[in-house]
All heavy atoms as TSV, in Angstrom:
chain	resi	resn	atom	element	x	y	z
A	1	MET	N	N	-20.439	92.089	-86.591
A	1	MET	CA	C	-19.848	91.961	-85.285
A	1	MET	C	C	-19.590	93.390	-84.768
A	1	MET	O	O	-19.118	94.199	-85.515
A	1	MET	CB	C	-18.569	91.121	-85.287
A	1	MET	CG	C	-17.907	91.121	-83.918
A	1	MET	SD	S	-16.547	90.036	-83.785
A	1	MET	CE	C	-15.368	90.693	-84.806
A	2	GLU	N	N	-19.942	93.683	-83.519
A	2	GLU	CA	C	-19.640	94.962	-82.913
A	2	GLU	C	C	-18.722	94.690	-81.722
A	2	GLU	O	O	-18.906	93.693	-81.014
A	2	GLU	CB	C	-20.906	95.647	-82.472
A	2	GLU	CG	C	-21.846	96.051	-83.556
A	2	GLU	CD	C	-23.033	96.821	-83.043
A	2	GLU	OE1	O	-22.931	97.490	-82.002
A	2	GLU	OE2	O	-24.075	96.634	-83.730
A	3	ALA	N	N	-17.776	95.594	-81.431
A	3	ALA	CA	C	-16.909	95.469	-80.285
A	3	ALA	C	C	-16.598	96.857	-79.772
A	3	ALA	O	O	-16.507	97.810	-80.533
A	3	ALA	CB	C	-15.560	94.766	-80.740
A	4	ARG	N	N	-16.550	96.945	-78.443
A	4	ARG	CA	C	-16.117	98.194	-77.788
A	4	ARG	C	C	-15.355	97.891	-76.486
A	4	ARG	O	O	-15.559	96.858	-75.879
A	4	ARG	CB	C	-17.358	99.000	-77.559
A	4	ARG	CG	C	-18.309	98.398	-76.580
A	4	ARG	CD	C	-19.607	99.327	-76.493
A	4	ARG	NE	N	-20.632	98.856	-75.470
A	4	ARG	CZ	C	-21.447	97.880	-75.715
A	4	ARG	NH1	N	-21.434	97.304	-76.884
A	4	ARG	NH2	N	-22.207	97.450	-74.704
A	5	LEU	N	N	-14.470	98.764	-76.182
A	5	LEU	CA	C	-13.672	98.749	-75.040
A	5	LEU	C	C	-14.143	99.831	-74.041
A	5	LEU	O	O	-14.215	100.938	-74.394
A	5	LEU	CB	C	-12.185	98.927	-75.384
A	5	LEU	CG	C	-11.146	98.754	-74.207
A	5	LEU	CD1	C	-11.198	97.307	-73.688
A	5	LEU	CD2	C	-9.805	99.061	-74.742
A	6	GLU	N	N	-14.491	99.417	-72.851
A	6	GLU	CA	C	-14.956	100.337	-71.845
A	6	GLU	C	C	-14.121	100.293	-70.541
A	6	GLU	O	O	-13.663	99.251	-70.194
A	6	GLU	CB	C	-16.452	99.969	-71.455
A	6	GLU	CG	C	-17.446	100.135	-72.603
A	6	GLU	CD	C	-18.878	99.757	-72.123
A	6	GLU	OE1	O	-19.095	99.445	-70.945
A	6	GLU	OE2	O	-19.760	99.858	-72.976
A	7	ARG	N	N	-13.897	101.473	-70.051
A	7	ARG	CA	C	-13.099	101.568	-68.816
A	7	ARG	C	C	-14.111	101.324	-67.655
A	7	ARG	O	O	-15.162	101.938	-67.558
A	7	ARG	CB	C	-12.528	102.890	-68.675
A	7	ARG	CG	C	-11.568	103.004	-67.477
A	7	ARG	CD	C	-10.829	104.270	-67.441
A	7	ARG	NE	N	-9.810	104.087	-66.402
A	7	ARG	CZ	C	-8.480	104.239	-66.531
A	7	ARG	NH1	N	-8.025	104.566	-67.728
A	7	ARG	NH2	N	-7.628	104.003	-65.607
A	8	HIS	N	N	-13.683	100.448	-66.680
A	8	HIS	CA	C	-14.422	100.144	-65.500
A	8	HIS	C	C	-13.476	100.252	-64.319
A	8	HIS	O	O	-12.700	99.382	-64.117
A	8	HIS	CB	C	-15.113	98.834	-65.580
A	8	HIS	CG	C	-16.272	98.767	-66.437
A	8	HIS	ND1	N	-17.574	98.846	-65.994
A	8	HIS	CD2	C	-16.445	98.643	-67.788
A	8	HIS	CE1	C	-18.452	98.854	-66.997
A	8	HIS	NE2	N	-17.675	98.677	-68.150
A	9	GLY	N	N	-13.627	101.307	-63.564
A	9	GLY	CA	C	-12.699	101.533	-62.438
A	9	GLY	C	C	-11.257	101.615	-62.960
A	9	GLY	O	O	-10.955	102.429	-63.814
A	10	SER	N	N	-10.393	100.824	-62.354
A	10	SER	CA	C	-8.963	100.871	-62.838
A	10	SER	C	C	-8.656	99.887	-63.988
A	10	SER	O	O	-7.512	99.807	-64.380
A	10	SER	CB	C	-8.131	100.551	-61.660
A	10	SER	OG	O	-8.296	99.234	-61.205
A	11	GLY	N	N	-9.698	99.262	-64.468
A	11	GLY	CA	C	-9.461	98.277	-65.579
A	11	GLY	C	C	-10.329	98.604	-66.755
A	11	GLY	O	O	-11.048	99.580	-66.850
A	12	TYR	N	N	-10.316	97.665	-67.679
A	12	TYR	CA	C	-11.071	97.700	-68.969
A	12	TYR	C	C	-11.853	96.446	-69.178
A	12	TYR	O	O	-11.502	95.415	-68.625
A	12	TYR	CB	C	-10.193	97.947	-70.141
A	12	TYR	CG	C	-9.453	99.283	-70.112
A	12	TYR	CD1	C	-8.283	99.489	-69.436
A	12	TYR	CD2	C	-10.047	100.335	-70.730
A	12	TYR	CE1	C	-7.651	100.668	-69.479
A	12	TYR	CE2	C	-9.446	101.568	-70.711
A	12	TYR	CZ	C	-8.209	101.771	-70.075
A	12	TYR	OH	O	-7.623	102.957	-69.987
A	13	VAL	N	N	-12.984	96.629	-69.951
A	13	VAL	CA	C	-13.793	95.441	-70.298
A	13	VAL	C	C	-13.984	95.467	-71.787
A	13	VAL	O	O	-14.398	96.531	-72.330
A	13	VAL	CB	C	-15.179	95.499	-69.579
A	13	VAL	CG1	C	-16.085	94.448	-70.128
A	13	VAL	CG2	C	-15.046	95.429	-68.035
A	14	LEU	N	N	-13.716	94.410	-72.445
A	14	LEU	CA	C	-13.983	94.332	-73.890
A	14	LEU	C	C	-15.282	93.621	-74.075
A	14	LEU	O	O	-15.561	92.551	-73.597
A	14	LEU	CB	C	-12.863	93.528	-74.627
A	14	LEU	CG	C	-13.061	93.256	-76.067
A	14	LEU	CD1	C	-13.072	94.551	-76.818
A	14	LEU	CD2	C	-12.042	92.307	-76.556
A	15	ILE	N	N	-16.201	94.277	-74.798
A	15	ILE	CA	C	-17.520	93.770	-75.077
A	15	ILE	C	C	-17.606	93.477	-76.556
A	15	ILE	O	O	-17.443	94.434	-77.428
A	15	ILE	CB	C	-18.623	94.774	-74.614
A	15	ILE	CG1	C	-18.460	95.008	-73.095
A	15	ILE	CG2	C	-20.018	94.244	-74.967
A	15	ILE	CD1	C	-19.265	96.187	-72.601
A	16	VAL	N	N	-17.885	92.273	-76.909
A	16	VAL	CA	C	-18.118	91.892	-78.335
A	16	VAL	C	C	-19.500	91.330	-78.499
A	16	VAL	O	O	-19.948	90.399	-77.747
A	16	VAL	CB	C	-17.028	90.781	-78.698
A	16	VAL	CG1	C	-17.245	90.441	-80.157
A	16	VAL	CG2	C	-15.616	91.342	-78.496
A	17	GLU	N	N	-20.200	91.823	-79.462
A	17	GLU	CA	C	-21.589	91.325	-79.768
A	17	GLU	C	C	-21.570	90.787	-81.180
A	17	GLU	O	O	-21.068	91.473	-82.101
A	17	GLU	CB	C	-22.611	92.494	-79.570
A	17	GLU	CG	C	-22.709	92.904	-78.193
A	17	GLU	CD	C	-23.695	94.067	-78.062
A	17	GLU	OE1	O	-24.577	94.168	-78.893
A	17	GLU	OE2	O	-23.682	94.753	-77.042
A	18	ARG	N	N	-22.149	89.682	-81.327
A	18	ARG	CA	C	-22.237	88.987	-82.694
A	18	ARG	C	C	-23.399	88.082	-82.773
A	18	ARG	O	O	-23.713	87.375	-81.714
A	18	ARG	CB	C	-20.901	88.198	-82.828
A	18	ARG	CG	C	-20.846	87.572	-84.235
A	18	ARG	CD	C	-19.425	86.956	-84.362
A	18	ARG	NE	N	-19.364	86.362	-85.616
A	18	ARG	CZ	C	-18.269	85.724	-86.094
A	18	ARG	NH1	N	-17.169	85.631	-85.352
A	18	ARG	NH2	N	-18.254	85.234	-87.261
A	19	GLN	N	N	-24.091	88.082	-83.849
A	19	GLN	CA	C	-25.172	87.150	-84.081
A	19	GLN	C	C	-24.670	85.873	-84.702
A	19	GLN	O	O	-23.907	85.887	-85.675
A	19	GLN	CB	C	-26.188	87.782	-85.081
A	19	GLN	CG	C	-26.886	89.006	-84.515
A	19	GLN	CD	C	-27.834	88.647	-83.360
A	19	GLN	OE1	O	-28.501	87.636	-83.307
A	19	GLN	NE2	N	-27.797	89.532	-82.340
A	20	LEU	N	N	-25.044	84.706	-84.115
A	20	LEU	CA	C	-24.546	83.439	-84.556
A	20	LEU	C	C	-25.675	82.589	-85.004
A	20	LEU	O	O	-26.746	82.627	-84.383
A	20	LEU	CB	C	-23.722	82.721	-83.482
A	20	LEU	CG	C	-22.532	83.491	-82.970
A	20	LEU	CD1	C	-21.966	82.806	-81.703
A	20	LEU	CD2	C	-21.459	83.630	-83.971
A	21	ASP	N	N	-25.454	81.769	-86.014
A	21	ASP	CA	C	-26.538	80.859	-86.530
A	21	ASP	C	C	-26.399	79.459	-85.850
A	21	ASP	O	O	-26.401	78.403	-86.549
A	21	ASP	CB	C	-26.384	80.698	-88.050
A	21	ASP	CG	C	-26.670	82.044	-88.763
A	21	ASP	OD1	O	-27.500	82.789	-88.274
A	21	ASP	OD2	O	-26.132	82.290	-89.828
A	22	HIS	N	N	-26.338	79.412	-84.558
A	22	HIS	CA	C	-26.181	78.197	-83.814
A	22	HIS	C	C	-27.187	78.282	-82.604
A	22	HIS	O	O	-27.372	79.287	-82.117
A	22	HIS	CB	C	-24.750	77.870	-83.340
A	22	HIS	CG	C	-23.776	77.789	-84.495
A	22	HIS	ND1	N	-23.690	76.744	-85.344
A	22	HIS	CD2	C	-22.899	78.684	-84.867
A	22	HIS	CE1	C	-22.797	76.923	-86.215
A	22	HIS	NE2	N	-22.250	78.093	-85.941
A	23	PRO	N	N	-27.590	77.093	-82.146
A	23	PRO	CA	C	-28.427	77.162	-80.948
A	23	PRO	C	C	-27.639	77.671	-79.743
A	23	PRO	O	O	-26.447	77.461	-79.660
A	23	PRO	CB	C	-28.787	75.686	-80.686
A	23	PRO	CG	C	-28.379	74.963	-81.833
A	23	PRO	CD	C	-27.378	75.817	-82.599
A	24	PRO	N	N	-28.266	78.408	-78.835
A	24	PRO	CA	C	-27.601	78.949	-77.625
A	24	PRO	C	C	-26.764	77.978	-76.875
A	24	PRO	O	O	-25.678	78.240	-76.360
A	24	PRO	CB	C	-28.717	79.528	-76.805
A	24	PRO	CG	C	-29.815	79.857	-77.685
A	24	PRO	CD	C	-29.738	78.742	-78.816
A	25	GLN	N	N	-27.225	76.723	-76.753
A	25	GLN	CA	C	-26.506	75.704	-75.946
A	25	GLN	C	C	-25.122	75.387	-76.633
A	25	GLN	O	O	-24.185	75.202	-75.898
A	25	GLN	CB	C	-27.321	74.353	-75.919
A	25	GLN	CG	C	-28.646	74.507	-75.184
A	25	GLN	CD	C	-29.772	75.001	-76.138
A	25	GLN	OE1	O	-29.567	75.336	-77.250
A	25	GLN	NE2	N	-31.020	75.051	-75.573
A	26	LYS	N	N	-25.106	75.335	-77.958
A	26	LYS	CA	C	-23.829	75.017	-78.713
A	26	LYS	C	C	-22.876	76.194	-78.521
A	26	LYS	O	O	-21.669	75.945	-78.234
A	26	LYS	CB	C	-24.074	74.805	-80.116
A	26	LYS	CG	C	-22.880	74.393	-80.849
A	26	LYS	CD	C	-23.187	74.020	-82.324
A	26	LYS	CE	C	-21.926	73.653	-83.059
A	26	LYS	NZ	N	-22.244	73.183	-84.438
A	27	VAL	N	N	-23.346	77.445	-78.556
A	27	VAL	CA	C	-22.533	78.623	-78.418
A	27	VAL	C	C	-22.006	78.618	-77.027
A	27	VAL	O	O	-20.810	78.902	-76.765
A	27	VAL	CB	C	-23.263	79.899	-78.770
A	27	VAL	CG1	C	-22.475	81.132	-78.445
A	27	VAL	CG2	C	-23.736	79.887	-80.163
A	28	TRP	N	N	-22.806	78.414	-76.006
A	28	TRP	CA	C	-22.377	78.391	-74.577
A	28	TRP	C	C	-21.232	77.435	-74.283
A	28	TRP	O	O	-20.273	77.734	-73.686
A	28	TRP	CB	C	-23.605	78.133	-73.733
A	28	TRP	CG	C	-23.262	78.269	-72.246
A	28	TRP	CD1	C	-23.224	77.321	-71.349
A	28	TRP	CD2	C	-22.957	79.488	-71.503
A	28	TRP	NE1	N	-22.868	77.735	-70.037
A	28	TRP	CE2	C	-22.712	79.085	-70.215
A	28	TRP	CE3	C	-22.833	80.814	-71.884
A	28	TRP	CZ2	C	-22.298	80.051	-69.225
A	28	TRP	CZ3	C	-22.450	81.717	-70.894
A	28	TRP	CH2	C	-22.183	81.347	-69.610
A	29	ARG	N	N	-21.426	76.239	-74.893
A	29	ARG	CA	C	-20.322	75.177	-74.706
A	29	ARG	C	C	-19.042	75.722	-75.399
A	29	ARG	O	O	-17.994	75.497	-74.824
A	29	ARG	CB	C	-20.796	73.904	-75.324
A	29	ARG	CG	C	-21.737	73.031	-74.420
A	29	ARG	CD	C	-21.838	71.666	-74.921
A	29	ARG	NE	N	-22.216	71.486	-76.338
A	29	ARG	CZ	C	-23.442	71.549	-76.801
A	29	ARG	NH1	N	-24.472	71.560	-76.011
A	29	ARG	NH2	N	-23.699	71.381	-78.118
A	30	ALA	N	N	-19.122	76.397	-76.527
A	30	ALA	CA	C	-17.962	76.828	-77.261
A	30	ALA	C	C	-17.193	77.859	-76.487
A	30	ALA	O	O	-16.003	77.917	-76.692
A	30	ALA	CB	C	-18.348	77.326	-78.604
A	31	VAL	N	N	-17.869	78.614	-75.642
A	31	VAL	CA	C	-17.106	79.679	-74.862
A	31	VAL	C	C	-16.887	79.314	-73.467
A	31	VAL	O	O	-16.077	80.010	-72.729
A	31	VAL	CB	C	-17.796	81.025	-74.953
A	31	VAL	CG1	C	-17.868	81.537	-76.411
A	31	VAL	CG2	C	-19.225	81.029	-74.307
A	32	THR	N	N	-17.454	78.243	-72.891
A	32	THR	CA	C	-17.259	77.910	-71.505
A	32	THR	C	C	-16.607	76.572	-71.279
A	32	THR	O	O	-16.152	76.328	-70.092
A	32	THR	CB	C	-18.687	77.847	-70.751
A	32	THR	OG1	O	-19.530	76.832	-71.366
A	32	THR	CG2	C	-19.376	79.189	-70.832
A	33	GLU	N	N	-16.427	75.741	-72.231
A	33	GLU	CA	C	-15.764	74.419	-72.022
A	33	GLU	C	C	-14.404	74.537	-72.608
A	33	GLU	O	O	-14.164	74.926	-73.790
A	33	GLU	CB	C	-16.594	73.344	-72.707
A	33	GLU	CG	C	-17.878	73.113	-71.990
A	33	GLU	CD	C	-18.726	71.950	-72.628
A	33	GLU	OE1	O	-18.124	71.183	-73.453
A	33	GLU	OE2	O	-19.884	71.840	-72.192
A	34	ARG	N	N	-13.378	74.333	-71.796
A	34	ARG	CA	C	-11.980	74.517	-72.224
A	34	ARG	C	C	-11.621	73.785	-73.451
A	34	ARG	O	O	-11.055	74.364	-74.405
A	34	ARG	CB	C	-11.066	74.080	-71.071
A	34	ARG	CG	C	-9.631	74.279	-71.342
A	34	ARG	CD	C	-8.742	74.155	-70.189
A	34	ARG	NE	N	-8.364	75.515	-69.738
A	34	ARG	CZ	C	-8.032	75.811	-68.542
A	34	ARG	NH1	N	-8.025	74.970	-67.605
A	34	ARG	NH2	N	-7.702	77.096	-68.287
A	35	ASP	N	N	-12.022	72.539	-73.686
A	35	ASP	CA	C	-11.678	71.749	-74.905
A	35	ASP	C	C	-12.356	72.417	-76.101
A	35	ASP	O	O	-11.760	72.495	-77.210
A	35	ASP	CB	C	-11.994	70.325	-74.777
A	35	ASP	CG	C	-11.017	69.624	-73.756
A	35	ASP	OD1	O	-9.910	70.106	-73.631
A	35	ASP	OD2	O	-11.499	68.570	-73.212
A	36	ALA	N	N	-13.603	72.783	-75.936
A	36	ALA	CA	C	-14.349	73.404	-77.068
A	36	ALA	C	C	-13.724	74.724	-77.418
A	36	ALA	O	O	-13.606	75.135	-78.610
A	36	ALA	CB	C	-15.852	73.520	-76.705
A	37	LEU	N	N	-13.342	75.526	-76.407
A	37	LEU	CA	C	-12.703	76.827	-76.642
A	37	LEU	C	C	-11.349	76.733	-77.436
A	37	LEU	O	O	-11.086	77.436	-78.311
A	37	LEU	CB	C	-12.485	77.574	-75.279
A	37	LEU	CG	C	-12.101	78.977	-75.381
A	37	LEU	CD1	C	-13.146	79.855	-75.918
A	37	LEU	CD2	C	-11.689	79.484	-73.918
A	38	ARG	N	N	-10.596	75.660	-77.064
A	38	ARG	CA	C	-9.326	75.502	-77.707
A	38	ARG	C	C	-9.455	75.129	-79.199
A	38	ARG	O	O	-8.580	75.414	-79.972
A	38	ARG	CB	C	-8.600	74.330	-77.044
A	38	ARG	CG	C	-7.943	74.544	-75.745
A	38	ARG	CD	C	-7.181	73.431	-75.233
A	38	ARG	NE	N	-6.565	73.784	-73.989
A	38	ARG	CZ	C	-6.486	73.041	-72.875
A	38	ARG	NH1	N	-7.018	71.881	-72.935
A	38	ARG	NH2	N	-5.938	73.464	-71.814
A	39	SER	N	N	-10.632	74.700	-79.645
A	39	SER	CA	C	-10.806	74.328	-81.007
A	39	SER	C	C	-10.942	75.594	-81.955
A	39	SER	O	O	-10.774	75.492	-83.145
A	39	SER	CB	C	-12.042	73.461	-81.184
A	39	SER	OG	O	-13.258	74.208	-81.041
A	40	TRP	N	N	-11.237	76.772	-81.346
A	40	TRP	CA	C	-11.350	77.893	-82.138
A	40	TRP	C	C	-10.673	79.193	-81.656
A	40	TRP	O	O	-10.360	80.136	-82.388
A	40	TRP	CB	C	-12.834	78.268	-82.413
A	40	TRP	CG	C	-13.565	78.714	-81.162
A	40	TRP	CD1	C	-14.138	77.825	-80.270
A	40	TRP	CD2	C	-13.714	80.024	-80.635
A	40	TRP	NE1	N	-14.726	78.599	-79.236
A	40	TRP	CE2	C	-14.418	79.897	-79.393
A	40	TRP	CE3	C	-13.348	81.261	-81.040
A	40	TRP	CZ2	C	-14.726	81.024	-78.704
A	40	TRP	CZ3	C	-13.605	82.340	-80.311
A	40	TRP	CH2	C	-14.357	82.215	-79.110
A	41	PHE	N	N	-10.349	79.224	-80.340
A	41	PHE	CA	C	-9.809	80.411	-79.724
A	41	PHE	C	C	-8.244	80.323	-79.777
A	41	PHE	O	O	-7.728	79.250	-79.380
A	41	PHE	CB	C	-10.312	80.527	-78.313
A	41	PHE	CG	C	-10.072	81.871	-77.646
A	41	PHE	CD1	C	-10.668	82.989	-78.163
A	41	PHE	CD2	C	-9.292	82.101	-76.536
A	41	PHE	CE1	C	-10.382	84.306	-77.616
A	41	PHE	CE2	C	-9.042	83.244	-75.963
A	41	PHE	CZ	C	-9.598	84.358	-76.447
A	42	PRO	N	N	-7.517	81.344	-80.159
A	42	PRO	CA	C	-6.084	81.239	-80.288
A	42	PRO	C	C	-5.228	81.174	-78.950
A	42	PRO	O	O	-4.098	81.119	-79.055
A	42	PRO	CB	C	-5.672	82.500	-81.062
A	42	PRO	CG	C	-6.677	83.474	-80.666
A	42	PRO	CD	C	-8.023	82.720	-80.493
A	43	CYS	N	N	-5.910	81.275	-77.814
A	43	CYS	CA	C	-5.181	81.316	-76.537
A	43	CYS	C	C	-5.685	80.184	-75.573
A	43	CYS	O	O	-6.873	79.821	-75.634
A	43	CYS	CB	C	-5.425	82.611	-75.836
A	43	CYS	SG	S	-4.930	84.059	-76.732
A	44	ASP	N	N	-4.804	79.822	-74.699
A	44	ASP	CA	C	-5.255	79.024	-73.606
A	44	ASP	C	C	-5.658	79.972	-72.460
A	44	ASP	O	O	-4.980	81.026	-72.261
A	44	ASP	CB	C	-4.158	78.064	-73.060
A	44	ASP	CG	C	-4.620	77.131	-72.027
A	44	ASP	OD1	O	-5.862	76.845	-72.039
A	44	ASP	OD2	O	-3.815	76.674	-71.220
A	45	VAL	N	N	-6.732	79.777	-71.803
A	45	VAL	CA	C	-7.258	80.666	-70.753
A	45	VAL	C	C	-6.834	80.067	-69.413
A	45	VAL	O	O	-7.366	78.950	-69.036
A	45	VAL	CB	C	-8.732	80.937	-70.851
A	45	VAL	CG1	C	-9.208	81.903	-69.825
A	45	VAL	CG2	C	-9.060	81.413	-72.294
A	46	GLU	N	N	-6.011	80.750	-68.641
A	46	GLU	CA	C	-5.569	80.263	-67.331
A	46	GLU	C	C	-6.169	81.072	-66.239
A	46	GLU	O	O	-6.216	82.304	-66.380
A	46	GLU	CB	C	-4.032	80.286	-67.307
A	46	GLU	CG	C	-3.330	79.470	-68.397
A	46	GLU	CD	C	-1.857	79.563	-68.407
A	46	GLU	OE1	O	-1.286	80.049	-67.346
A	46	GLU	OE2	O	-1.278	79.390	-69.496
A	47	GLY	N	N	-6.544	80.430	-65.171
A	47	GLY	CA	C	-7.107	81.094	-64.023
A	47	GLY	C	C	-8.368	80.395	-63.539
A	47	GLY	O	O	-8.740	79.359	-64.088
A	48	THR	N	N	-9.032	80.973	-62.627
A	48	THR	CA	C	-10.237	80.439	-62.057
A	48	THR	C	C	-11.426	80.907	-62.981
A	48	THR	O	O	-11.663	82.042	-63.164
A	48	THR	CB	C	-10.521	80.932	-60.655
A	48	THR	OG1	O	-9.339	80.608	-59.849
A	48	THR	CG2	C	-11.738	80.278	-60.066
A	49	TRP	N	N	-12.099	79.934	-63.594
A	49	TRP	CA	C	-13.191	80.246	-64.532
A	49	TRP	C	C	-14.480	80.634	-63.742
A	49	TRP	O	O	-15.328	79.778	-63.505
A	49	TRP	CB	C	-13.437	79.120	-65.380
A	49	TRP	CG	C	-12.376	78.922	-66.485
A	49	TRP	CD1	C	-11.020	78.988	-66.306
A	49	TRP	CD2	C	-12.603	78.684	-67.877
A	49	TRP	NE1	N	-10.435	78.862	-67.476
A	49	TRP	CE2	C	-11.331	78.581	-68.424
A	49	TRP	CE3	C	-13.709	78.474	-68.643
A	49	TRP	CZ2	C	-11.110	78.302	-69.794
A	49	TRP	CZ3	C	-13.552	78.235	-69.993
A	49	TRP	CH2	C	-12.234	78.220	-70.595
A	50	GLU	N	N	-14.506	81.839	-63.200
A	50	GLU	CA	C	-15.704	82.328	-62.482
A	50	GLU	C	C	-15.852	83.846	-62.709
A	50	GLU	O	O	-14.879	84.478	-63.022
A	50	GLU	CB	C	-15.573	81.961	-60.985
A	50	GLU	CG	C	-14.416	82.537	-60.305
A	50	GLU	CD	C	-14.292	82.099	-58.887
A	50	GLU	OE1	O	-14.540	80.903	-58.588
A	50	GLU	OE2	O	-13.957	82.919	-58.002
A	51	PRO	N	N	-17.086	84.314	-62.569
A	51	PRO	CA	C	-17.273	85.765	-62.780
A	51	PRO	C	C	-16.323	86.646	-61.974
A	51	PRO	O	O	-16.180	86.429	-60.787
A	51	PRO	CB	C	-18.758	86.003	-62.384
A	51	PRO	CG	C	-19.418	84.668	-62.545
A	51	PRO	CD	C	-18.286	83.655	-62.207
A	52	GLY	N	N	-15.762	87.636	-62.610
A	52	GLY	CA	C	-14.935	88.545	-61.960
A	52	GLY	C	C	-13.468	88.152	-61.708
A	52	GLY	O	O	-12.604	88.847	-61.216
A	53	ALA	N	N	-13.179	86.847	-62.099
A	53	ALA	CA	C	-11.857	86.344	-61.888
A	53	ALA	C	C	-10.832	86.910	-62.806
A	53	ALA	O	O	-11.086	87.231	-63.911
A	53	ALA	CB	C	-11.812	84.756	-62.019
A	54	GLU	N	N	-9.540	86.995	-62.339
A	54	GLU	CA	C	-8.475	87.443	-63.171
A	54	GLU	C	C	-8.014	86.260	-64.031
A	54	GLU	O	O	-7.800	85.130	-63.539
A	54	GLU	CB	C	-7.349	87.973	-62.320
A	54	GLU	CG	C	-6.310	88.725	-63.084
A	54	GLU	CD	C	-5.324	89.433	-62.198
A	54	GLU	OE1	O	-5.831	90.176	-61.288
A	54	GLU	OE2	O	-4.190	89.252	-62.364
A	55	LEU	N	N	-7.896	86.493	-65.352
A	55	LEU	CA	C	-7.482	85.457	-66.279
A	55	LEU	C	C	-6.179	85.820	-67.055
A	55	LEU	O	O	-5.931	86.971	-67.223
A	55	LEU	CB	C	-8.634	85.192	-67.308
A	55	LEU	CG	C	-9.905	84.772	-66.721
A	55	LEU	CD1	C	-10.982	84.724	-67.841
A	55	LEU	CD2	C	-9.867	83.429	-66.030
A	56	GLN	N	N	-5.459	84.857	-67.452
A	56	GLN	CA	C	-4.269	85.122	-68.261
A	56	GLN	C	C	-4.523	84.347	-69.591
A	56	GLN	O	O	-4.855	83.195	-69.548
A	56	GLN	CB	C	-3.055	84.581	-67.535
A	56	GLN	CG	C	-1.802	84.773	-68.354
A	56	GLN	CD	C	-0.512	84.359	-67.629
A	56	GLN	OE1	O	-0.579	84.213	-66.365
A	56	GLN	NE2	N	0.478	84.218	-68.304
A	57	PHE	N	N	-4.217	84.999	-70.666
A	57	PHE	CA	C	-4.415	84.433	-72.038
A	57	PHE	C	C	-3.055	84.091	-72.556
A	57	PHE	O	O	-2.207	85.059	-72.772
A	57	PHE	CB	C	-5.146	85.408	-72.893
A	57	PHE	CG	C	-6.530	85.681	-72.483
A	57	PHE	CD1	C	-6.827	86.644	-71.585
A	57	PHE	CD2	C	-7.592	84.891	-72.948
A	57	PHE	CE1	C	-8.106	86.847	-71.135
A	57	PHE	CE2	C	-8.875	85.174	-72.588
A	57	PHE	CZ	C	-9.163	86.135	-71.583
A	58	THR	N	N	-2.715	82.877	-72.779
A	58	THR	CA	C	-1.414	82.442	-73.291
A	58	THR	C	C	-1.681	82.016	-74.766
A	58	THR	O	O	-2.375	81.083	-75.109
A	58	THR	CB	C	-0.860	81.285	-72.510
A	58	THR	OG1	O	-0.778	81.602	-71.119
A	58	THR	CG2	C	0.444	80.815	-72.994
A	59	PHE	N	N	-0.977	82.763	-75.689
A	59	PHE	CA	C	-1.059	82.381	-77.103
A	59	PHE	C	C	-0.432	81.066	-77.338
A	59	PHE	O	O	0.755	80.871	-76.903
A	59	PHE	CB	C	-0.469	83.553	-77.950
A	59	PHE	CG	C	-1.366	84.750	-78.017
A	59	PHE	CD1	C	-1.256	85.724	-77.038
A	59	PHE	CD2	C	-2.341	84.838	-79.039
A	59	PHE	CE1	C	-2.073	86.819	-77.200
A	59	PHE	CE2	C	-3.128	85.949	-79.200
A	59	PHE	CZ	C	-2.970	86.931	-78.158
A	60	LEU	N	N	-1.065	80.216	-78.109
A	60	LEU	CA	C	-0.581	78.869	-78.314
A	60	LEU	C	C	0.476	78.740	-79.345
A	60	LEU	O	O	1.281	77.817	-79.443
A	60	LEU	CB	C	-1.710	77.956	-78.554
A	60	LEU	CG	C	-2.854	77.877	-77.578
A	60	LEU	CD1	C	-4.045	77.058	-78.034
A	60	LEU	CD2	C	-2.297	77.338	-76.276
A	61	ARG	N	N	0.487	79.693	-80.310
A	61	ARG	CA	C	1.425	79.659	-81.469
A	61	ARG	C	C	2.390	80.827	-81.419
A	61	ARG	O	O	2.904	81.100	-82.450
A	61	ARG	CB	C	0.624	79.604	-82.755
A	61	ARG	CG	C	-0.290	78.332	-82.854
A	61	ARG	CD	C	-1.164	78.418	-84.111
A	61	ARG	NE	N	-2.252	77.608	-83.952
A	61	ARG	CZ	C	-3.398	77.887	-83.345
A	61	ARG	NH1	N	-3.606	79.035	-82.849
A	61	ARG	NH2	N	-4.338	76.967	-83.259
A	62	GLY	N	N	2.544	81.439	-80.227
A	62	GLY	CA	C	3.569	82.540	-80.106
A	62	GLY	C	C	3.096	83.828	-80.768
A	62	GLY	O	O	3.951	84.668	-81.099
A	63	GLU	N	N	1.789	84.050	-80.993
A	63	GLU	CA	C	1.299	85.247	-81.619
A	63	GLU	C	C	1.474	86.526	-80.821
A	63	GLU	O	O	1.443	87.639	-81.378
A	63	GLU	CB	C	-0.184	85.174	-82.001
A	63	GLU	CG	C	-0.487	84.050	-82.957
A	63	GLU	CD	C	-0.948	82.741	-82.269
A	63	GLU	OE1	O	-0.465	82.497	-81.120
A	63	GLU	OE2	O	-1.752	82.062	-82.824
A	64	GLY	N	N	1.562	86.409	-79.528
A	64	GLY	CA	C	1.631	87.630	-78.644
A	64	GLY	C	C	2.349	87.355	-77.390
A	64	GLY	O	O	2.827	86.266	-77.147
A	65	GLU	N	N	2.467	88.340	-76.575
A	65	GLU	CA	C	3.104	88.211	-75.292
A	65	GLU	C	C	2.281	87.475	-74.325
A	65	GLU	O	O	1.078	87.504	-74.331
A	65	GLU	CB	C	3.400	89.590	-74.689
A	65	GLU	CG	C	4.356	90.442	-75.531
A	65	GLU	CD	C	4.588	91.799	-74.984
A	65	GLU	OE1	O	4.360	91.974	-73.715
A	65	GLU	OE2	O	5.012	92.658	-75.677
């Protein structure tokens, strides 16, 4: 897995690249469907799920702010 943080204007973008042994359709569902994301991601993602939208990540088990 490779990850890098890049500055874009007044904000930052985190880019993570990883090779997965699953079909693209399954991976896409895992990162774009809220119920599928909850099964592996430690946060609830709040906001409008569209490109460029501002999102808030709420840790479900109190791991962070």
